[in-house]
C-alpha positions as CSV (number, residue, x, y, z in Angstrom):
1,M,7.6,-13.2,1.7
2,R,6.4,-16.6,0.4
3,D,2.9,-15.7,1.6
4,A,2.9,-12.5,-0.3
5,A,4.2,-14.2,-3.4
6,A,1.6,-16.9,-3.2
7,R,-1.2,-14.3,-3.0
8,G,0.3,-12.2,-5.8
9,S,0.3,-15.4,-8.0
10,A,-3.2,-16.3,-7.1
11,L,-4.3,-12.7,-8.0
12,L,-2.5,-12.7,-11.4
13,L,-3.7,-16.3,-12.3
14,G,-7.3,-15.3,-11.3
15,L,-7.2,-12.2,-13.4
16,I,-5.8,-13.9,-16.4
17,G,-8.3,-16.7,-16.1
18,Y,-11.2,-14.2,-15.8
19,G,-9.9,-12.3,-18.9
20,F,-9.6,-15.5,-20.8
21,S,-13.1,-16.7,-19.8
22,M,-14.4,-13.4,-21.1
23,A,-12.8,-14.0,-24.5
24,M,-14.2,-17.6,-24.5
25,M,-17.7,-16.3,-24.0
26,V,-17.3,-13.7,-26.9
27,R,-16.0,-16.4,-29.3
28,A,-18.8,-18.9,-28.3
29,G,-21.3,-16.3,-29.5
30,L,-24.1,-17.5,-27.3
31,G,-24.3,-14.5,-25.0
32,L,-22.2,-12.7,-22.5
33,D,-22.5,-11.7,-18.8
34,P,-24.2,-8.4,-18.2
35,W,-21.0,-6.2,-17.9
36,D,-19.4,-7.9,-20.9
37,V,-22.6,-7.1,-23.0
38,F,-22.1,-3.6,-22.0
39,H,-18.2,-3.7,-22.8
40,Q,-19.1,-5.2,-26.2
41,G,-21.7,-2.7,-27.0
42,L,-19.3,0.1,-26.2
43,A,-16.7,-1.6,-28.5
44,L,-19.1,-1.8,-31.4
45,R,-20.1,1.9,-31.1
46,T,-16.5,3.3,-30.5
47,P,-13.1,2.6,-31.8
48,M,-12.3,0.8,-28.6
49,T,-11.6,-2.9,-28.3
50,I,-13.5,-5.0,-25.8
51,G,-10.5,-5.0,-23.5
52,V,-10.1,-1.3,-23.6
53,A,-13.8,-0.8,-23.0
54,S,-13.4,-2.9,-20.0
55,A,-10.6,-0.9,-18.6
56,V,-12.3,2.4,-19.4
57,V,-15.5,1.3,-17.7
58,G,-13.4,0.0,-14.7
59,V,-11.7,3.4,-14.4
60,A,-15.2,5.1,-14.6
61,V,-16.5,2.8,-11.9
62,L,-13.5,3.5,-9.7
63,L,-14.5,7.2,-9.9
64,A,-17.8,6.2,-8.5
65,W,-16.0,4.7,-5.5
66,I,-15.1,8.4,-4.3
67,P,-18.5,9.4,-2.8
68,L,-18.7,5.8,-1.5
69,R,-15.4,6.3,0.3
70,N,-14.1,3.0,-0.9
71,R,-10.3,2.6,-1.1
72,P,-8.7,0.4,-3.7
73,G,-6.0,-2.1,-3.3
74,I,-3.3,-3.3,-5.6
75,G,-5.6,-6.0,-6.8
76,T,-8.2,-3.3,-7.8
77,V,-5.6,-1.6,-10.2
78,A,-4.4,-5.1,-11.4
79,N,-8.0,-5.9,-12.2
80,V,-8.4,-3.2,-14.6
81,I,-5.1,-3.6,-16.4
82,V,-4.6,-7.4,-16.5
83,I,-8.1,-8.3,-17.5
84,A,-8.2,-5.7,-20.3
85,V,-4.9,-6.9,-21.8
86,T,-5.8,-10.7,-21.4
87,V,-9.1,-10.4,-23.2
88,D,-7.7,-8.6,-26.1
89,V,-4.8,-11.0,-26.5
90,S,-6.9,-14.0,-26.1
91,L,-9.4,-12.7,-28.7
92,A,-6.6,-12.1,-31.2
93,V,-5.5,-15.7,-31.0
94,M,-8.8,-17.5,-30.4
95,S,-11.0,-18.3,-33.3
96,A,-14.7,-18.7,-33.2
97,P,-16.0,-22.3,-33.5
98,T,-18.6,-23.2,-36.1
99,S,-19.9,-26.3,-34.5
100,M,-22.8,-25.8,-32.1
101,P,-21.7,-28.5,-29.5
102,V,-18.2,-26.9,-29.4
103,R,-19.7,-23.5,-28.9
104,V,-21.9,-24.7,-26.0
105,A,-18.9,-26.5,-24.5
106,M,-16.9,-23.4,-24.8
107,M,-19.6,-21.3,-23.0
108,V,-20.0,-23.8,-20.2
109,G,-16.2,-23.9,-19.8
110,A,-16.1,-20.1,-19.8
111,V,-18.7,-19.8,-17.0
112,V,-16.8,-22.5,-15.0
113,L,-13.4,-20.8,-15.4
114,N,-14.9,-17.5,-14.6
115,A,-16.1,-18.8,-11.2
116,I,-12.7,-20.4,-10.4
117,S,-10.9,-17.2,-11.4
118,T,-13.2,-15.1,-9.1
119,V,-12.3,-17.2,-6.2
120,L,-8.6,-16.9,-7.0
121,Y,-8.4,-13.2,-7.4
122,I,-10.8,-12.3,-4.6
123,G,-9.3,-15.0,-2.3
124,A,-5.9,-13.4,-2.7
125,G,-7.2,-10.7,-0.5
126,L,-5.4,-7.8,-2.3
127,G,-8.4,-5.7,-3.2
128,P,-11.7,-6.2,-5.0
129,G,-12.4,-5.4,-8.6
130,P,-14.0,-2.0,-9.4
131,R,-17.4,-3.5,-10.0
132,D,-17.3,-5.7,-6.8
133,G,-16.4,-2.6,-4.8
134,L,-19.2,-0.5,-6.3
135,M,-21.7,-3.2,-5.2
136,T,-20.5,-3.5,-1.7
137,G,-20.0,0.2,-1.2
138,L,-23.7,1.0,-2.4
139,V,-24.9,-1.8,0.0
140,V,-23.1,-0.3,2.9
141,R,-24.2,3.3,2.0
142,T,-27.9,2.6,1.2
143,G,-28.7,-0.2,3.5
144,L,-30.2,-2.2,0.6
145,S,-29.7,-5.9,0.1
146,V,-26.8,-7.2,-1.8
147,R,-29.2,-9.0,-4.0
148,L,-31.2,-5.9,-4.9
149,V,-28.1,-3.7,-5.4
150,R,-26.4,-6.3,-7.6
151,T,-29.5,-7.1,-9.7
152,S,-30.2,-3.4,-10.2
153,I,-26.6,-2.8,-11.4
154,E,-26.4,-5.8,-13.6
155,A,-29.9,-5.3,-15.1
156,T,-28.9,-1.6,-15.9
157,V,-25.7,-2.4,-17.6
158,L,-27.3,-5.4,-19.4
159,A,-30.1,-3.2,-20.8
160,I,-27.7,-0.5,-22.0
161,G,-25.3,-3.0,-23.4
162,W,-28.2,-4.6,-25.4
163,L,-29.3,-1.3,-26.7
164,L,-25.7,-0.6,-27.9
165,G,-25.6,-4.0,-29.8
166,G,-24.0,-6.3,-27.2
167,T,-24.7,-10.1,-27.5
168,V,-27.5,-11.3,-25.3
169,G,-28.5,-14.9,-25.6
170,I,-28.7,-18.3,-23.8
171,G,-25.2,-17.8,-22.4
172,T,-26.3,-14.7,-20.6
173,V,-29.0,-16.7,-18.8
174,L,-26.5,-19.5,-18.1
175,Y,-24.1,-17.1,-16.6
176,A,-26.7,-15.4,-14.5
177,V,-28.1,-18.7,-13.3
178,G,-24.8,-20.6,-12.9
179,I,-22.1,-18.2,-11.6
180,G,-23.4,-17.7,-8.0
181,P,-23.7,-21.4,-7.2
182,L,-20.4,-22.3,-8.9
183,V,-18.5,-19.6,-7.0
184,Q,-20.0,-20.8,-3.7
185,F,-19.0,-24.4,-4.7
186,F,-15.4,-23.4,-5.4
187,V,-15.2,-21.3,-2.2
188,R,-16.5,-24.4,-0.2
189,I,-13.8,-26.8,-1.7
190,T,-11.0,-24.3,-1.5
191,P,-8.6,-24.9,1.6
192,R,-9.4,-22.3,4.3
193,R,-5.7,-21.3,4.5
194,V,-6.0,-20.1,0.8
195,L,-8.9,-18.0,1.7
196,A,-7.7,-16.6,5.0
197,H,-6.7,-13.2,3.8
198,S,-10.1,-12.4,2.1
199,G,-12.5,-13.4,4.9
200,W,-14.0,-16.0,2.6
201,S,-13.1,-18.8,4.9
202,S,-16.0,-17.8,7.2
203,V,-18.2,-17.7,4.1
204,A,-17.2,-21.3,3.2
205,D,-17.9,-22.4,6.8
206,A,-21.3,-20.8,6.6
207,S,-21.9,-22.5,3.2
208,D,-20.9,-25.9,4.7
209,L,-23.2,-25.3,7.7
210,G,-26.1,-24.5,5.4
211,A,-25.4,-27.5,3.2
212,R,-25.4,-29.8,6.3
213,G,-28.7,-28.4,7.4
214,H,-27.4,-27.2,10.8
215,G,-28.5,-23.6,10.7
216,R,-30.6,-21.0,9.1
217,R,-29.5,-19.2,5.9
218,A,-27.0,-16.5,6.7
219,E,-28.6,-13.1,7.2
220,T,-25.8,-10.7,7.8
221,R,-25.1,-7.1,6.7
222,P,-22.0,-5.5,5.7
223,N,-20.8,-3.2,8.4
224,R,-17.7,-1.7,7.2
225,L,-16.2,-0.6,3.8
226,T,-13.7,-2.3,1.7
227,T,-10.3,-1.0,2.8
228,M,-6.8,-0.9,1.2
229,G,-5.6,-4.4,0.4
230,E,-8.8,-6.1,1.4
231,C,-11.7,-7.8,-0.4
232,P,-15.4,-7.2,0.1
233,T,-16.4,-7.7,3.6
234,P,-17.2,-11.3,4.7
235,E,-20.7,-10.2,5.5
236,A,-21.3,-8.6,2.1
237,T,-19.7,-11.7,0.3
238,A,-21.7,-14.1,2.3
239,S,-24.9,-12.4,1.5
240,T,-23.9,-12.3,-2.1
241,Q,-23.1,-16.1,-2.3
242,I,-25.5,-17.6,0.1
243,S,-28.7,-15.5,0.0
């Protein structure tokens, strides 16, 4: 019971932090991550808020799981709802800074918070977010590399979001360059028992091994789909973070 409560708390805290980091990036005004460029673009062209656009896109992406035969967990559903509510509430109470140093600091802080939040909610092991599951499902079904699939997806939504009027800037580049190394760093320093339910403890060990120079870069392939209550397979996650 205590373990379940701890995992639920980590999930909720991670999702709230993720939504708040999205709002920080919007208010910084220096560019958003690819998916949020898309969400913002939709919000500019429709009556939807960014949070509602995020939820609608999340549901649409979940429908794409059907042919991939992915199964959502409670964390998948919570991802859609909690992030959408958090980002809209945060935007309602957060003002945009006018000073460039403050905007830069807000953007950097948002990327760091985003990475920490990602480790928290995926580390809870209660199900991946819709977009994470889409990526891993396509990797398993197509046999293509995680890097190629993820890059293709994010380049597509970034281009569409930009055409819709979403904000693309130095912050977009900062996110693209920084999020992978930051997530890997926070996975590495997180206690293994915290990551035990997600399979990321093995990823952290692989990262440590690579950092010490005792082995080659991990070259693994996902061999099963995300299942109810699980996160992306350790193999897929390792490929995402290490390769």
